[in-house]
N, C-alpha and C positions, 0 to 999 in steps of 0.2 A: 150353558153349563155353569157360568159364573154365578148366576142367580141361585144355583143349587149348591153353593159352596160356602154357606155360613158356617162359622166355627163355633161348635159348642165345647170343644176341647181346649186345653191351655194353648196359648198363642205359640209357644215353642216347647220342645221337649224339656228344655232346661227349666222352664217355668214350673214344671211339675216336680223337680228335684227336691229332696228334703233340705230344709233350710236350718235345721238344728245342728248341734255341735257334733252329734254322732251319726255316722253313716255306715250301715251294714256291720255294726258292732265295732267300729273303729272311730275313736274320737279325732277331732281336728288336731288336737295336740299330738296324738300319736302319729298322724299323717305328716305333720310338720317335722317331727323328730326324725322320721324316716328320710325326709328330703335332706335334712342336715347331715345325716349319715352318708348319703350318696354324695353330697358335696365334698365331704371330707375324704371319702374314698376316691373321688376324682382327683384329689390333690390340692383342693382349695380350702379356704378358711371360711366357714359359714358365719363367723362372727364379724367379718370385715364389712365395711359400710355398704359396698355394692351388693352383698348377699344377705345382709341381716334380715331383710323382709321377703327374700325369695321363697322360703318354706310356706309363708302365708299366701303368696301369689300362686304358687304351684297348687296348693290345696284348693284354693278358689277356682283355678282353672279346671282342676279335675272334676269339680261339681258340674261344670259346663260340658267338658269334653265327653264325660261318661254319664250324662243325665239319662241316657236311654235305658239304664237298668231300672229306673223308677217309673217307666211308662209301659203299659201294655199296647202294643201297636194295633192289635185287633179292635180295640175300642174306637179307633179313628174310622174304621170301616163299617161300624154297625148302623150308622144312620145312612140310609140309601133312599133313592128316589125312583119311582116307577112311572111317573108321568113324562115318558120320553117319546111318545107318539110311535111306539113300536120299533124304535131304533135298536138295531141288534148287530151293527157293524163294529169294527175295531175301535177301541178307545186307547189312545197313546199319549203318554206324557213323557217327553224326552228331555235330555240335558238337565237332569236334576242334580245340581252340584252337591257334593258331600265331602266332609272331612271325617276321617275315622283314624283308628290306630291299630297297628299290627299287634296281635297278641303274643307274637314271638319276641319282638324286640321293643315294643311300645313305641315305635316310630310311626309318624304320620302316614296315612293313606289318603291321597287327594284324587278325587275323580268325579265321574258323572254316571248317573244311573238312567236307564230308559226303561219304562214300564208300559206294558200294554195288556189289555184283556178284552175278551169277547163277552159283552153283557148277556145275562140270562134273565132278562125281564126287569133288571134294575141297575142303576148306575150309582156311583159315589162321587161326592164333591172332589174336584181335581186336587185340591190342596191336600186331601187326606192321603192320596198316593205319595205325595212328597213327604208327608209326615211319617209314613211307614218307613220310607227310606231313611229318613233322618234318625228315627228311633233306633234302628238296627245299626246305623253308622256310629252312633254315640255309645258304642260298647267296644270292648276289645274284639278284634275281628281277624279272620282271614277272608279274602275276597270271595272264594268259592262258597264258603258257608253263608256269607251275607247275601249272595245272589240267591241261593236256595231259600233262605229264610223269608226274604221279601216275596218271592214267588208262592211259597206255601201259605204265608199269611193271607194273601189276596185270595188264593183258592179256597182256603178253609173258611173265610168269613163271607166272601161275596158269592161263592159257588158259581163262578162264570163258566162259560163253555170252553175257555182257554185262558192261559196266562203266559206272558213272555217277559222275561227280565234280562237285560244286558247291562253289565257294568264294565266301564273303562276306567282304569286307575293307575297312577304312579305310586310306587311304594318306596318311601324314603329309607326303608331298611336295606335296599339294594343300591340306592343312589348316593347315600351319605356314608355308607359303611361297606364292608365286605367287598364285593366286586366293583363298586363305584361306577355303575353304568347309568348315565343320565339319558333322558330322551326316550326311555323305554316305558311302554304302557302295557298293562295286562288286561285282557278282554275275557270275561266269563259270561256265560248265559245259562238260563234255566227256562226251558219250555215245557208247559204242561197242557194237557187237553188238546184242543184244536191246534195250538201252536206246535205241538210235538208231532201230532198224527197227520197233519195236512201241510205238505211242503209248500203249497201256494200261500197258505196263511202265514207260515213262517217267513217266506220270501217277502211277502208284503210288509210285515213287521220290520224286517231288517232293512227294507228299502225306505221305509218311513223314517227310521231313526238314522239312516245313512251309515250303517256299520256293515262292513263286508267280512265274510269269512267267520262269523260267530258261530260256535257250535254248542 
């Protein structure tokens, strides 16, 4: 599989992010001013030495954290390979680490995604599955939506006989604020085609990724 994994796309989602001053109709200066407002609202002085460059740093960080808006994840899956000697069993890529942000509180979501599919005559380079996860993660998200987006993207582009996606993640919006419960992880899954209709296929996938009780 590794020999079928040459990258024609940018090396990371952030490499494809716009580099000009304006992004989505907002200039970098406007973004930096917004950070200064938040710093003042929090009770600090954005002109003091320790914070003077913070707005620039935050704006730069945002171009990385949210670079997924500049990328079409389906593009990663369009180059496929058919010389697989008739292989039609499950392909699974597990433990894809990701970092995202909650769209409700803009707090980090840190987790792992597990992706599997049943080929329908063609396969895709394994890194492309990780890139699909990365693209959706680098947007404001809720975990349920992200899980479904990844599964639908694979289904709509590869047309496999089945797709399974499971995500396990910790949400800083509940560990650093609100209820303040640490050590809690959320598990979501999306099963399509053979993964949804065949209990044995679903059980094999869950066994391979070593997740119990995903629904």
